[in-house]
C-alpha positions as CSV (number, residue, x, y, z in Angstrom):
1,M,-0.2,-28.1,-10.2
2,E,-3.0,-26.9,-8.0
3,N,-2.3,-24.0,-5.6
4,A,-5.8,-23.3,-4.5
5,V,-8.9,-25.1,-3.2
6,M,-12.4,-24.9,-4.6
7,I,-15.1,-27.1,-2.9
8,C,-18.2,-26.3,-4.9
9,P,-18.7,-25.3,-8.5
10,V,-20.9,-22.4,-7.4
11,D,-18.0,-20.8,-5.6
12,S,-16.9,-17.3,-6.8
13,V,-13.7,-17.5,-4.7
14,V,-11.0,-20.1,-4.0
15,T,-8.6,-20.3,-1.1
16,V,-4.9,-20.3,-2.0
17,I,-2.7,-22.9,-0.3
18,A,0.5,-21.2,-1.1
19,P,1.5,-17.5,-1.2
20,I,0.7,-16.2,-4.7
21,S,2.6,-13.4,-6.5
22,K,1.0,-10.9,-8.8
23,G,0.9,-12.3,-12.3
24,E,1.1,-16.0,-11.1
25,A,-1.4,-18.5,-12.4
26,I,-3.9,-19.9,-9.9
27,Y,-5.0,-23.5,-10.5
28,Y,-7.7,-25.2,-8.5
29,P,-9.6,-28.5,-8.9
30,K,-11.5,-28.9,-12.2
31,C,-10.3,-25.5,-13.5
32,T,-10.2,-25.4,-17.2
33,Q,-8.5,-22.0,-17.4
34,P,-6.2,-20.7,-14.6
35,V,-6.9,-17.3,-13.1
36,I,-4.0,-14.8,-13.1
37,A,-3.4,-13.0,-9.8
38,L,-3.9,-9.3,-10.1
39,C,-2.0,-8.7,-6.9
40,D,-0.1,-10.6,-4.3
41,I,-2.3,-13.0,-2.3
42,P,-1.3,-14.3,1.2
43,I,-1.5,-18.0,1.9
44,Y,-4.9,-19.2,3.0
45,H,-6.6,-16.0,1.7
46,K,-9.4,-15.8,-0.9
47,V,-9.1,-14.8,-4.6
48,A,-12.0,-14.3,-7.0
49,V,-12.2,-16.8,-9.9
50,V,-15.0,-14.9,-11.6
51,D,-15.9,-11.2,-11.9
52,V,-18.3,-10.2,-9.0
53,K,-20.4,-7.1,-9.4
54,K,-20.8,-4.7,-6.5
55,G,-23.7,-5.9,-4.3
56,A,-23.5,-9.4,-5.6
57,D,-23.3,-12.4,-3.3
58,V,-19.9,-14.1,-2.8
59,F,-19.7,-17.9,-2.4
60,K,-17.0,-20.0,-0.8
61,Y,-17.4,-23.8,0.0
62,G,-20.9,-23.6,-1.5
63,E,-22.1,-21.1,1.1
64,K,-22.8,-17.4,0.8
65,I,-20.0,-15.7,2.8
66,G,-20.7,-12.1,2.0
67,I,-21.6,-9.3,-0.4
68,A,-19.2,-7.5,-2.6
69,D,-18.7,-3.9,-1.5
70,E,-17.2,-3.0,-4.9
71,D,-16.7,-4.7,-8.3
72,I,-14.2,-7.5,-7.8
73,H,-12.3,-8.8,-10.8
74,A,-11.2,-12.4,-11.3
75,G,-7.7,-12.7,-9.9
76,E,-8.3,-10.1,-7.2
77,H,-7.7,-10.6,-3.5
78,V,-11.0,-10.9,-1.6
79,H,-11.0,-9.8,2.0
80,V,-12.5,-7.2,4.3
81,H,-11.5,-4.3,2.0
82,N,-14.0,-5.4,-0.7
83,L,-16.3,-7.9,1.0
84,R,-19.0,-7.4,3.7
85,S,-19.4,-10.5,5.7
86,V,-22.9,-12.0,6.2
87,R,-21.9,-12.8,9.8
88,A,-21.5,-9.1,10.7
């Protein structure tokens, strides 16, 4: 059962459509291997589905949304604490 949304295959994050608990599997369209949440993820927040190196671009819905301020591991919550927005 899908509990996250991915729009474009280039996306490095998905948006969860239900609260996710640490250790829970995250399923999204066309995922072949679920990602395991490394922490609790609030509903409608982003979670990395691939490892993202510090300084790398982060993509959501096929668009660059920011730059990683630190290494982000697959399954980690992605928010203002580890992502610098390209809008700022």
